[in-house]
N, CA, C and O atoms as a CHARMM CRD file, in Angstrom:
* protein
*
  352
    1    1 UNK  N     25.97300 210.11300 206.50000 PROA 1      0.00000
    2    1 UNK  CA    24.58300 210.22000 206.10300 PROA 1      0.00000
    3    1 UNK  C     24.45400 210.51000 204.61300 PROA 1      0.00000
    4    1 UNK  O     23.51200 210.04400 203.97300 PROA 1      0.00000
    5    2 UNK  N     25.39900 211.28400 204.04900 PROA 2      0.00000
    6    2 UNK  CA    25.34500 211.60300 202.62400 PROA 2      0.00000
    7    2 UNK  C     25.49600 210.34800 201.78000 PROA 2      0.00000
    8    2 UNK  O     24.88900 210.24200 200.71400 PROA 2      0.00000
    9    3 UNK  N     26.31300 209.38000 202.25200 PROA 3      0.00000
   10    3 UNK  CA    26.47700 208.13600 201.51600 PROA 3      0.00000
   11    3 UNK  C     25.18300 207.34100 201.50300 PROA 3      0.00000
   12    3 UNK  O     24.83600 206.73800 200.48700 PROA 3      0.00000
   13    4 UNK  N     24.46600 207.33300 202.62100 PROA 4      0.00000
   14    4 UNK  CA    23.19800 206.62500 202.70000 PROA 4      0.00000
   15    4 UNK  C     22.17600 207.26500 201.77700 PROA 4      0.00000
   16    4 UNK  O     21.41500 206.56200 201.11300 PROA 4      0.00000
   17    5 UNK  N     22.15100 208.58200 201.72600 PROA 5      0.00000
   18    5 UNK  CA    21.19400 209.28900 200.88500 PROA 5      0.00000
   19    5 UNK  C     21.49100 209.08600 199.40600 PROA 5      0.00000
   20    5 UNK  O     20.56600 209.03400 198.59600 PROA 5      0.00000
   21    6 UNK  N     22.75400 208.97000 199.04300 PROA 6      0.00000
   22    6 UNK  CA    23.12500 208.78600 197.64800 PROA 6      0.00000
   23    6 UNK  C     22.93000 207.34900 197.19600 PROA 6      0.00000
   24    6 UNK  O     22.85200 207.09000 195.99500 PROA 6      0.00000
   25    7 UNK  N     22.85200 206.42200 198.11500 PROA 7      0.00000
   26    7 UNK  CA    22.77500 205.00900 197.79600 PROA 7      0.00000
   27    7 UNK  C     21.57900 204.65000 196.91600 PROA 7      0.00000
   28    7 UNK  O     21.78700 203.97100 195.91100 PROA 7      0.00000
   29    8 UNK  N     20.33300 205.05900 197.21900 PROA 8      0.00000
   30    8 UNK  CA    19.21600 204.68100 196.35600 PROA 8      0.00000
   31    8 UNK  C     19.39000 205.17900 194.92200 PROA 8      0.00000
   32    8 UNK  O     19.12100 204.43100 193.98300 PROA 8      0.00000
   33    9 UNK  N     19.82700 206.40500 194.73400 PROA 9      0.00000
   34    9 UNK  CA    20.00800 206.94300 193.38500 PROA 9      0.00000
   35    9 UNK  C     21.08900 206.17200 192.64000 PROA 9      0.00000
   36    9 UNK  O     20.95800 205.93000 191.44000 PROA 9      0.00000
   37   10 UNK  N     22.14700 205.78600 193.32900 PROA 10     0.00000
   38   10 UNK  CA    23.22600 205.03500 192.70800 PROA 10     0.00000
   39   10 UNK  C     22.74000 203.65500 192.27400 PROA 10     0.00000
   40   10 UNK  O     23.05200 203.20600 191.17100 PROA 10     0.00000
   41   11 UNK  N     21.98400 202.98600 193.12700 PROA 11     0.00000
   42   11 UNK  CA    21.46600 201.66000 192.78700 PROA 11     0.00000
   43   11 UNK  C     20.44300 201.73700 191.66900 PROA 11     0.00000
   44   11 UNK  O     20.42400 200.87900 190.78700 PROA 11     0.00000
   45   12 UNK  N     19.59600 202.74900 191.69400 PROA 12     0.00000
   46   12 UNK  CA    18.60200 202.92200 190.63800 PROA 12     0.00000
   47   12 UNK  C     19.29700 203.17300 189.31600 PROA 12     0.00000
   48   12 UNK  O     18.90900 202.61100 188.29200 PROA 12     0.00000
   49   13 UNK  N     20.32800 204.02000 189.32900 PROA 13     0.00000
   50   13 UNK  CA    21.06000 204.31100 188.08900 PROA 13     0.00000
   51   13 UNK  C     21.72800 203.05100 187.54700 PROA 13     0.00000
   52   13 UNK  O     21.68300 202.79100 186.34400 PROA 13     0.00000
   53   14 UNK  N     22.33900 202.27800 188.42000 PROA 14     0.00000
   54   14 UNK  CA    23.01600 201.05800 187.97600 PROA 14     0.00000
   55   14 UNK  C     22.02900 200.06100 187.37900 PROA 14     0.00000
   56   14 UNK  O     22.36800 199.32600 186.45200 PROA 14     0.00000
   57   15 UNK  N     20.81900 200.03800 187.90600 PROA 15     0.00000
   58   15 UNK  CA    19.81400 199.10000 187.42000 PROA 15     0.00000
   59   15 UNK  C     19.14400 199.56200 186.13800 PROA 15     0.00000
   60   15 UNK  O     18.97700 198.77400 185.20700 PROA 15     0.00000
   61   16 UNK  N     18.76000 200.83100 186.08000 PROA 16     0.00000
   62   16 UNK  CA    17.95600 201.32000 184.96600 PROA 16     0.00000
   63   16 UNK  C     18.72900 201.99200 183.84400 PROA 16     0.00000
   64   16 UNK  O     18.19100 202.13800 182.74700 PROA 16     0.00000
   65   17 UNK  N     19.94800 202.39900 184.06900 PROA 17     0.00000
   66   17 UNK  CA    20.69300 203.13200 183.03600 PROA 17     0.00000
   67   17 UNK  C     20.92800 202.28200 181.79600 PROA 17     0.00000
   68   17 UNK  O     20.98800 202.81300 180.68600 PROA 17     0.00000
   69   18 UNK  N     21.06000 200.99700 181.96500 PROA 18     0.00000
   70   18 UNK  CA    21.27400 200.11200 180.81400 PROA 18     0.00000
   71   18 UNK  C     19.98300 199.87800 180.04000 PROA 18     0.00000
   72   18 UNK  O     20.02300 199.63300 178.83500 PROA 18     0.00000
   73   19 UNK  N     18.84800 199.95000 180.71100 PROA 19     0.00000
   74   19 UNK  CA    17.57600 199.59400 180.09400 PROA 19     0.00000
   75   19 UNK  C     17.09600 200.62800 179.08200 PROA 19     0.00000
   76   19 UNK  O     16.87100 200.29600 177.91800 PROA 19     0.00000
   77   20 UNK  N     16.94000 201.86100 179.50600 PROA 20     0.00000
   78   20 UNK  CA    16.44000 202.90800 178.62400 PROA 20     0.00000
   79   20 UNK  C     16.97900 204.24400 179.11000 PROA 20     0.00000
   80   20 UNK  O     16.76800 204.60600 180.26700 PROA 20     0.00000
   81   21 UNK  N     17.66600 204.98100 178.25600 PROA 21     0.00000
   82   21 UNK  CA    18.31400 206.20500 178.69600 PROA 21     0.00000
   83   21 UNK  C     17.37100 207.38100 178.93900 PROA 21     0.00000
   84   21 UNK  O     17.66900 208.24100 179.76700 PROA 21     0.00000
   85   22 UNK  N     16.25700 207.43700 178.24400 PROA 22     0.00000
   86   22 UNK  CA    15.37100 208.58600 178.38000 PROA 22     0.00000
   87   22 UNK  C     13.92800 208.14200 178.20700 PROA 22     0.00000
   88   22 UNK  O     13.65700 207.02200 177.77200 PROA 22     0.00000
   89   23 UNK  N     13.00800 209.03000 178.55000 PROA 23     0.00000
   90   23 UNK  CA    11.58400 208.73700 178.40100 PROA 23     0.00000
   91   23 UNK  C     11.17500 208.95700 176.94400 PROA 23     0.00000
   92   23 UNK  O     10.39000 209.85600 176.64100 PROA 23     0.00000
   93   24 UNK  N     11.70400 208.14500 176.06200 PROA 24     0.00000
   94   24 UNK  CA    11.45200 208.25300 174.62100 PROA 24     0.00000
   95   24 UNK  C     10.12300 207.58600 174.27800 PROA 24     0.00000
   96   24 UNK  O      9.58200 206.83400 175.08900 PROA 24     0.00000
   97   25 UNK  N      9.59200 207.85400 173.08000 PROA 25     0.00000
   98   25 UNK  CA     8.35400 207.18300 172.67500 PROA 25     0.00000
   99   25 UNK  C      8.50600 205.66700 172.74300 PROA 25     0.00000
  100   25 UNK  O      9.52900 205.12600 172.32400 PROA 25     0.00000
  101   26 UNK  N      7.51200 204.99300 173.25800 PROA 26     0.00000
  102   26 UNK  CA     7.62300 203.55100 173.47500 PROA 26     0.00000
  103   26 UNK  C      7.49000 202.74600 172.18700 PROA 26     0.00000
  104   26 UNK  O      6.52600 202.93100 171.44500 PROA 26     0.00000
  105   27 UNK  N      8.44700 201.85100 171.90600 PROA 27     0.00000
  106   27 UNK  CA     8.33600 201.02700 170.70600 PROA 27     0.00000
  107   27 UNK  C      7.31400 199.89900 170.87100 PROA 27     0.00000
  108   27 UNK  O      6.76400 199.42300 169.87800 PROA 27     0.00000
  109   28 UNK  N      7.05500 199.46700 172.09200 PROA 28     0.00000
  110   28 UNK  CA     6.15000 198.34600 172.33200 PROA 28     0.00000
  111   28 UNK  C      4.72400 198.79300 172.61600 PROA 28     0.00000
  112   28 UNK  O      3.86200 197.95600 172.88200 PROA 28     0.00000
  113   29 UNK  N      4.45800 200.09100 172.56500 PROA 29     0.00000
  114   29 UNK  CA     3.11600 200.57800 172.82900 PROA 29     0.00000
  115   29 UNK  C      2.79100 200.77300 174.29600 PROA 29     0.00000
  116   29 UNK  O      1.66100 201.12800 174.63200 PROA 29     0.00000
  117   30 UNK  N      3.74700 200.55200 175.17100 PROA 30     0.00000
  118   30 UNK  CA     3.53300 200.78100 176.60400 PROA 30     0.00000
  119   30 UNK  C      4.15800 202.10900 176.98800 PROA 30     0.00000
  120   30 UNK  O      5.22200 202.47300 176.48700 PROA 30     0.00000
  121   31 UNK  N      3.50000 202.82200 177.87000 PROA 31     0.00000
  122   31 UNK  CA     3.98600 204.13300 178.28100 PROA 31     0.00000
  123   31 UNK  C      4.41900 204.07000 179.74500 PROA 31     0.00000
  124   31 UNK  O      3.66400 203.62700 180.61000 PROA 31     0.00000
  125   32 UNK  N      5.64000 204.51700 180.00500 PROA 32     0.00000
  126   32 UNK  CA     6.15000 204.59200 181.36700 PROA 32     0.00000
  127   32 UNK  C      5.78400 205.95900 181.93500 PROA 32     0.00000
  128   32 UNK  O      6.15500 206.99000 181.37300 PROA 32     0.00000
  129   33 UNK  N      5.05900 205.96600 183.04900 PROA 33     0.00000
  130   33 UNK  CA     4.71200 207.19500 183.75600 PROA 33     0.00000
  131   33 UNK  C      5.41100 207.18300 185.10500 PROA 33     0.00000
  132   33 UNK  O      5.36000 206.18600 185.82500 PROA 33     0.00000
  133   34 UNK  N      6.06200 208.28300 185.44800 PROA 34     0.00000
  134   34 UNK  CA     6.72700 208.42600 186.74100 PROA 34     0.00000
  135   34 UNK  C      6.15200 209.66900 187.40500 PROA 34     0.00000
  136   34 UNK  O      6.20400 210.76000 186.83700 PROA 34     0.00000
  137   35 UNK  N      5.60700 209.51000 188.59800 PROA 35     0.00000
  138   35 UNK  CA     5.04800 210.63600 189.33700 PROA 35     0.00000
  139   35 UNK  C      6.10600 211.17000 190.29500 PROA 35     0.00000
  140   35 UNK  O      6.72200 210.41600 191.04700 PROA 35     0.00000
  141   36 UNK  N      6.30300 212.47900 190.25300 PROA 36     0.00000
  142   36 UNK  CA     7.31500 213.12900 191.08600 PROA 36     0.00000
  143   36 UNK  C      6.63800 214.21600 191.90300 PROA 36     0.00000
  144   36 UNK  O      5.92000 215.05700 191.36100 PROA 36     0.00000
  145   37 UNK  N      6.86700 214.19400 193.20200 PROA 37     0.00000
  146   37 UNK  CA     6.34200 215.24700 194.07200 PROA 37     0.00000
  147   37 UNK  C      7.40300 216.32700 194.21700 PROA 37     0.00000
  148   37 UNK  O      8.56600 216.01600 194.47200 PROA 37     0.00000
  149   38 UNK  N      7.02000 217.59900 194.05800 PROA 38     0.00000
  150   38 UNK  CA     7.99200 218.68000 194.19700 PROA 38     0.00000
  151   38 UNK  C      8.41800 218.86600 195.65600 PROA 38     0.00000
  152   38 UNK  O      7.72300 218.44000 196.57800 PROA 38     0.00000
  153   39 UNK  N      9.56200 219.50200 195.84200 PROA 39     0.00000
  154   39 UNK  CA    10.05200 219.77500 197.19400 PROA 39     0.00000
  155   39 UNK  C      9.14200 220.75000 197.92600 PROA 39     0.00000
  156   39 UNK  O      9.01100 220.68000 199.14800 PROA 39     0.00000
  157   40 UNK  N      8.51300 221.66100 197.18500 PROA 40     0.00000
  158   40 UNK  CA     7.57700 222.61900 197.77300 PROA 40     0.00000
  159   40 UNK  C      6.21300 221.95100 197.91000 PROA 40     0.00000
  160   40 UNK  O      5.65300 221.49000 196.91500 PROA 40     0.00000
  161   41 UNK  N      5.67700 221.89300 199.11100 PROA 41     0.00000
  162   41 UNK  CA     4.42000 221.19600 199.34400 PROA 41     0.00000
  163   41 UNK  C      3.21000 221.91700 198.75300 PROA 41     0.00000
  164   41 UNK  O      2.12400 221.34000 198.70300 PROA 41     0.00000
  165   42 UNK  N      3.36900 223.15100 198.30800 PROA 42     0.00000
  166   42 UNK  CA     2.25200 223.89100 197.72200 PROA 42     0.00000
  167   42 UNK  C      2.06100 223.59200 196.23700 PROA 42     0.00000
  168   42 UNK  O      1.07700 224.03200 195.64300 PROA 42     0.00000
  169   43 UNK  N      2.97900 222.85800 195.63500 PROA 43     0.00000
  170   43 UNK  CA     2.87400 222.52900 194.22000 PROA 43     0.00000
  171   43 UNK  C      2.28500 221.13100 194.04600 PROA 43     0.00000
  172   43 UNK  O      2.49600 220.25900 194.88900 PROA 43     0.00000
  173   44 UNK  N      1.55100 220.91700 192.96300 PROA 44     0.00000
  174   44 UNK  CA     0.97800 219.58100 192.73000 PROA 44     0.00000
  175   44 UNK  C      2.04400 218.60900 192.22200 PROA 44     0.00000
  176   44 UNK  O      3.08900 219.03900 191.73200 PROA 44     0.00000
  177   45 UNK  N      1.79000 217.31300 192.33300 PROA 45     0.00000
  178   45 UNK  CA     2.73200 216.32900 191.77800 PROA 45     0.00000
  179   45 UNK  C      2.81500 216.46900 190.26500 PROA 45     0.00000
  180   45 UNK  O      1.89700 216.98300 189.62500 PROA 45     0.00000
  181   46 UNK  N      3.92300 216.00800 189.70400 PROA 46     0.00000
  182   46 UNK  CA     4.11700 216.08100 188.25100 PROA 46     0.00000
  183   46 UNK  C      4.17800 214.66900 187.68500 PROA 46     0.00000
  184   46 UNK  O      4.74400 213.76000 188.29300 PROA 46     0.00000
  185   47 UNK  N      3.58700 214.50900 186.52000 PROA 47     0.00000
  186   47 UNK  CA     3.62600 213.23500 185.82400 PROA 47     0.00000
  187   47 UNK  C      4.62000 213.34400 184.68500 PROA 47     0.00000
  188   47 UNK  O      4.47000 214.18200 183.79600 PROA 47     0.00000
  189   48 UNK  N      5.63500 212.49400 184.71600 PROA 48     0.00000
  190   48 UNK  CA     6.65800 212.50200 183.67300 PROA 48     0.00000
  191   48 UNK  C      6.45600 211.29000 182.77500 PROA 48     0.00000
  192   48 UNK  O      6.33400 210.16300 183.25400 PROA 48     0.00000
  193   49 UNK  N      6.42200 211.53200 181.46700 PROA 49     0.00000
  194   49 UNK  CA     6.38200 210.44900 180.47800 PROA 49     0.00000
  195   49 UNK  C      6.99200 210.96800 179.18300 PROA 49     0.00000
  196   49 UNK  O      7.57700 212.05100 179.17800 PROA 49     0.00000
  197   50 UNK  N      6.87200 210.23600 178.09800 PROA 50     0.00000
  198   50 UNK  CA     7.54000 210.64600 176.86200 PROA 50     0.00000
  199   50 UNK  C      6.92200 211.89600 176.24600 PROA 50     0.00000
  200   50 UNK  O      7.54500 212.53000 175.39500 PROA 50     0.00000
  201   51 UNK  N      5.72100 212.26000 176.65400 PROA 51     0.00000
  202   51 UNK  CA     5.09100 213.48300 176.15300 PROA 51     0.00000
  203   51 UNK  C      5.46000 214.70700 176.99000 PROA 51     0.00000
  204   51 UNK  O      5.70800 215.78200 176.44500 PROA 51     0.00000
  205   52 UNK  N      5.49600 214.54600 178.30800 PROA 52     0.00000
  206   52 UNK  CA     5.73000 215.68800 179.19100 PROA 52     0.00000
  207   52 UNK  C      7.20500 215.95700 179.46600 PROA 52     0.00000
  208   52 UNK  O      7.58300 217.09400 179.74700 PROA 52     0.00000
  209   53 UNK  N      8.03800 214.92800 179.38800 PROA 53     0.00000
  210   53 UNK  CA     9.47800 215.09000 179.65500 PROA 53     0.00000
  211   53 UNK  C     10.25600 214.08500 178.80900 PROA 53     0.00000
  212   53 UNK  O     10.84100 213.15000 179.35600 PROA 53     0.00000
  213   54 UNK  N     10.27500 214.25700 177.49300 PROA 54     0.00000
  214   54 UNK  CA    10.88000 213.24200 176.61200 PROA 54     0.00000
  215   54 UNK  C     12.38400 213.04900 176.79800 PROA 54     0.00000
  216   54 UNK  O     12.90100 211.97900 176.47500 PROA 54     0.00000
  217   55 UNK  N     13.08700 214.03600 177.30200 PROA 55     0.00000
  218   55 UNK  CA    14.53700 213.92600 177.44400 PROA 55     0.00000
  219   55 UNK  C     14.98100 213.56000 178.85400 PROA 55     0.00000
  220   55 UNK  O     16.17800 213.42300 179.10900 PROA 55     0.00000
  221   56 UNK  N     14.03500 213.40200 179.77000 PROA 56     0.00000
  222   56 UNK  CA    14.37800 213.05200 181.15100 PROA 56     0.00000
  223   56 UNK  C     14.94000 211.63800 181.19500 PROA 56     0.00000
  224   56 UNK  O     14.43700 210.73700 180.52400 PROA 56     0.00000
  225   57 UNK  N     15.98500 211.45400 181.99100 PROA 57     0.00000
  226   57 UNK  CA    16.57600 210.12700 182.16100 PROA 57     0.00000
  227   57 UNK  C     15.71700 209.33500 183.13800 PROA 57     0.00000
  228   57 UNK  O     15.36000 209.82800 184.20800 PROA 57     0.00000
  229   58 UNK  N     15.39400 208.11700 182.76500 PROA 58     0.00000
  230   58 UNK  CA    14.47800 207.30900 183.56800 PROA 58     0.00000
  231   58 UNK  C     15.00500 207.10100 184.98000 PROA 58     0.00000
  232   58 UNK  O     14.26400 207.28300 185.94600 PROA 58     0.00000
  233   59 UNK  N     16.27200 206.72200 185.11500 PROA 59     0.00000
  234   59 UNK  CA    16.80700 206.46400 186.45400 PROA 59     0.00000
  235   59 UNK  C     16.75500 207.71200 187.32100 PROA 59     0.00000
  236   59 UNK  O     16.55900 207.62400 188.53300 PROA 59     0.00000
  237   60 UNK  N     16.93000 208.87300 186.70200 PROA 60     0.00000
  238   60 UNK  CA    16.88500 210.13000 187.44300 PROA 60     0.00000
  239   60 UNK  C     15.45900 210.43500 187.91000 PROA 60     0.00000
  240   60 UNK  O     15.25100 210.87900 189.03900 PROA 60     0.00000
  241   61 UNK  N     14.48600 210.19600 187.04100 PROA 61     0.00000
  242   61 UNK  CA    13.08300 210.42600 187.40500 PROA 61     0.00000
  243   61 UNK  C     12.64500 209.47300 188.50800 PROA 61     0.00000
  244   61 UNK  O     11.92900 209.87400 189.42500 PROA 61     0.00000
  245   62 UNK  N     13.06900 208.21500 188.42800 PROA 62     0.00000
  246   62 UNK  CA    12.72700 207.23700 189.46400 PROA 62     0.00000
  247   62 UNK  C     13.39000 207.60300 190.78900 PROA 62     0.00000
  248   62 UNK  O     12.77100 207.47300 191.84500 PROA 62     0.00000
  249   63 UNK  N     14.62800 208.05200 190.74600 PROA 63     0.00000
  250   63 UNK  CA    15.31100 208.47300 191.97800 PROA 63     0.00000
  251   63 UNK  C     14.60700 209.68100 192.59800 PROA 63     0.00000
  252   63 UNK  O     14.46300 209.75500 193.81800 PROA 63     0.00000
  253   64 UNK  N     14.16700 210.62700 191.76100 PROA 64     0.00000
  254   64 UNK  CA    13.44400 211.79700 192.27500 PROA 64     0.00000
  255   64 UNK  C     12.09600 211.37100 192.85300 PROA 64     0.00000
  256   64 UNK  O     11.63600 211.94100 193.84200 PROA 64     0.00000
  257   65 UNK  N     11.47500 210.38700 192.24800 PROA 65     0.00000
  258   65 UNK  CA    10.20100 209.88000 192.74000 PROA 65     0.00000
  259   65 UNK  C     10.35800 209.18800 194.09200 PROA 65     0.00000
  260   65 UNK  O      9.42200 209.16200 194.89200 PROA 65     0.00000
  261   66 UNK  N     11.53300 208.63300 194.34500 PROA 66     0.00000
  262   66 UNK  CA    11.78900 207.89900 195.58700 PROA 66     0.00000
  263   66 UNK  C     12.15100 208.80800 196.75400 PROA 66     0.00000
  264   66 UNK  O     12.22100 208.34800 197.89400 PROA 66     0.00000
  265   67 UNK  N     12.37900 210.08400 196.48900 PROA 67     0.00000
  266   67 UNK  CA    12.76600 211.01300 197.55900 PROA 67     0.00000
  267   67 UNK  C     11.63800 211.11900 198.58700 PROA 67     0.00000
  268   67 UNK  O     10.46100 211.19600 198.23300 PROA 67     0.00000
  269   68 UNK  N     12.01600 211.12200 199.84500 PROA 68     0.00000
  270   68 UNK  CA    11.04800 211.20000 200.93700 PROA 68     0.00000
  271   68 UNK  C     11.63100 212.09800 202.01600 PROA 68     0.00000
  272   68 UNK  O     12.73000 211.83400 202.50400 PROA 68     0.00000
  273   69 UNK  N     10.91400 213.16000 202.40200 PROA 69     0.00000
  274   69 UNK  CA    11.44900 214.10000 203.40000 PROA 69     0.00000
  275   69 UNK  C     11.87000 213.38500 204.68600 PROA 69     0.00000
  276   69 UNK  O     11.11700 212.59100 205.24800 PROA 69     0.00000
  277   70 UNK  N     13.07700 213.68200 205.13100 PROA 70     0.00000
  278   70 UNK  CA    13.59700 213.09800 206.36000 PROA 70     0.00000
  279   70 UNK  C     14.29800 211.76900 206.15800 PROA 70     0.00000
  280   70 UNK  O     15.05900 211.33700 207.02400 PROA 70     0.00000
  281   71 UNK  N     14.05400 211.10400 205.01900 PROA 71     0.00000
  282   71 UNK  CA    14.68600 209.81300 204.76900 PROA 71     0.00000
  283   71 UNK  C     15.67500 209.91500 203.61500 PROA 71     0.00000
  284   71 UNK  O     16.85500 209.60700 203.78300 PROA 71     0.00000
  285   72 UNK  N     15.20800 210.34300 202.45100 PROA 72     0.00000
  286   72 UNK  CA    16.06200 210.56500 201.28500 PROA 72     0.00000
  287   72 UNK  C     15.82500 211.97900 200.78600 PROA 72     0.00000
  288   72 UNK  O     14.67400 212.38300 200.61800 PROA 72     0.00000
  289   73 UNK  N     16.87300 212.73200 200.54600 PROA 73     0.00000
  290   73 UNK  CA    16.70400 214.12200 200.11700 PROA 73     0.00000
  291   73 UNK  C     16.14900 214.20200 198.69000 PROA 73     0.00000
  292   73 UNK  O     16.20300 213.23800 197.92600 PROA 73     0.00000
  293   74 UNK  N     15.62000 215.36600 198.36000 PROA 74     0.00000
  294   74 UNK  CA    15.10400 215.61000 197.01200 PROA 74     0.00000
  295   74 UNK  C     16.22600 215.44600 195.99100 PROA 74     0.00000
  296   74 UNK  O     17.37500 215.79500 196.26000 PROA 74     0.00000
  297   75 UNK  N     15.89100 214.92400 194.83900 PROA 75     0.00000
  298   75 UNK  CA    16.84800 214.68600 193.76800 PROA 75     0.00000
  299   75 UNK  C     16.50700 215.57600 192.58500 PROA 75     0.00000
  300   75 UNK  O     15.33700 215.87500 192.34700 PROA 75     0.00000
  301   76 UNK  N     17.51500 215.99900 191.84700 PROA 76     0.00000
  302   76 UNK  CA    17.28800 216.73600 190.61300 PROA 76     0.00000
  303   76 UNK  C     16.96600 215.74300 189.50400 PROA 76     0.00000
  304   76 UNK  O     17.51200 214.64100 189.46500 PROA 76     0.00000
  305   77 UNK  N     16.08300 216.14100 188.61400 PROA 77     0.00000
  306   77 UNK  CA    15.78600 215.30600 187.45400 PROA 77     0.00000
  307   77 UNK  C     16.75500 215.69800 186.35100 PROA 77     0.00000
  308   77 UNK  O     16.82900 216.86300 185.95900 PROA 77     0.00000
  309   78 UNK  N     17.49000 214.72500 185.86000 PROA 78     0.00000
  310   78 UNK  CA    18.48100 214.96700 184.81800 PROA 78     0.00000
  311   78 UNK  C     17.89300 214.62000 183.46100 PROA 78     0.00000
  312   78 UNK  O     17.00400 213.77600 183.35100 PROA 78     0.00000
  313   79 UNK  N     18.40500 215.28800 182.42500 PROA 79     0.00000
  314   79 UNK  CA    17.93700 215.04900 181.05700 PROA 79     0.00000
  315   79 UNK  C     19.10900 215.19900 180.10500 PROA 79     0.00000
  316   79 UNK  O     20.18400 215.66400 180.48400 PROA 79     0.00000
  317   80 UNK  N     18.88700 214.80100 178.87500 PROA 80     0.00000
  318   80 UNK  CA    19.89800 214.99700 177.82700 PROA 80     0.00000
  319   80 UNK  C     19.47700 216.18400 176.97100 PROA 80     0.00000
  320   80 UNK  O     18.31200 216.30700 176.59100 PROA 80     0.00000
  321   81 UNK  N     20.43400 217.05300 176.67300 PROA 81     0.00000
  322   81 UNK  CA    20.14700 218.19500 175.80100 PROA 81     0.00000
  323   81 UNK  C     20.33900 217.77300 174.33700 PROA 81     0.00000
  324   81 UNK  O     20.59900 216.60200 174.06100 PROA 81     0.00000
  325   82 UNK  N     20.21400 218.70300 173.41900 PROA 82     0.00000
  326   82 UNK  CA    20.29800 218.38500 171.98900 PROA 82     0.00000
  327   82 UNK  C     21.68300 217.89000 171.57100 PROA 82     0.00000
  328   82 UNK  O     21.82500 217.25500 170.52600 PROA 82     0.00000
  329   83 UNK  N     22.69900 218.17900 172.37800 PROA 83     0.00000
  330   83 UNK  CA    24.05800 217.69600 172.07900 PROA 83     0.00000
  331   83 UNK  C     24.37200 216.37100 172.75200 PROA 83     0.00000
  332   83 UNK  O     25.48100 215.85300 172.61600 PROA 83     0.00000
  333   84 UNK  N     23.40500 215.81700 173.47800 PROA 84     0.00000
  334   84 UNK  CA    23.59900 214.53700 174.14200 PROA 84     0.00000
  335   84 UNK  C     24.23200 214.62800 175.50800 PROA 84     0.00000
  336   84 UNK  O     24.55600 213.60200 176.10800 PROA 84     0.00000
  337   85 UNK  N     24.41800 215.84500 176.01900 PROA 85     0.00000
  338   85 UNK  CA    25.01700 216.05200 177.33400 PROA 85     0.00000
  339   85 UNK  C     23.94800 215.91900 178.42200 PROA 85     0.00000
  340   85 UNK  O     22.79000 216.28100 178.21300 PROA 85     0.00000
  341   86 UNK  N     24.34000 215.40500 179.56400 PROA 86     0.00000
  342   86 UNK  CA    23.41400 215.29900 180.69100 PROA 86     0.00000
  343   86 UNK  C     23.38500 216.61400 181.43500 PROA 86     0.00000
  344   86 UNK  O     24.42700 217.12100 181.85200 PROA 86     0.00000
  345   87 UNK  N     22.18400 217.17800 181.60500 PROA 87     0.00000
  346   87 UNK  CA    22.00600 218.46800 182.25400 PROA 87     0.00000
  347   87 UNK  C     20.88600 218.36000 183.30500 PROA 87     0.00000
  348   87 UNK  O     20.08900 217.42200 183.27600 PROA 87     0.00000
  349   88 UNK  N     20.83700 219.32600 184.22600 PROA 88     0.00000
  350   88 UNK  CA    19.75900 219.37400 185.22600 PROA 88     0.00000
  351   88 UNK  C     18.51700 219.97200 184.62600 PROA 88     0.00000
  352   88 UNK  O     17.50000 220.09800 185.31000 PROA 88     0.00000
């Protein structure tokens, strides 16, 4: 079951990791918004974009957005720190 749960995140990473590494300011004037629902149902959804989460990795945000209780487990949103390392 763990392999099935990891599969969407792996495919998303393979597809999007080459395109854009982080939610950086858009050069073409288009803004990518990713809505993420928290694991706690009492919290409101979060909107991630280059203003609210500039260092978040796009594939990680999309994988977290795809999480669905009972089908795919919650995912951590990964980002790059000031040294370029990937962190939670």
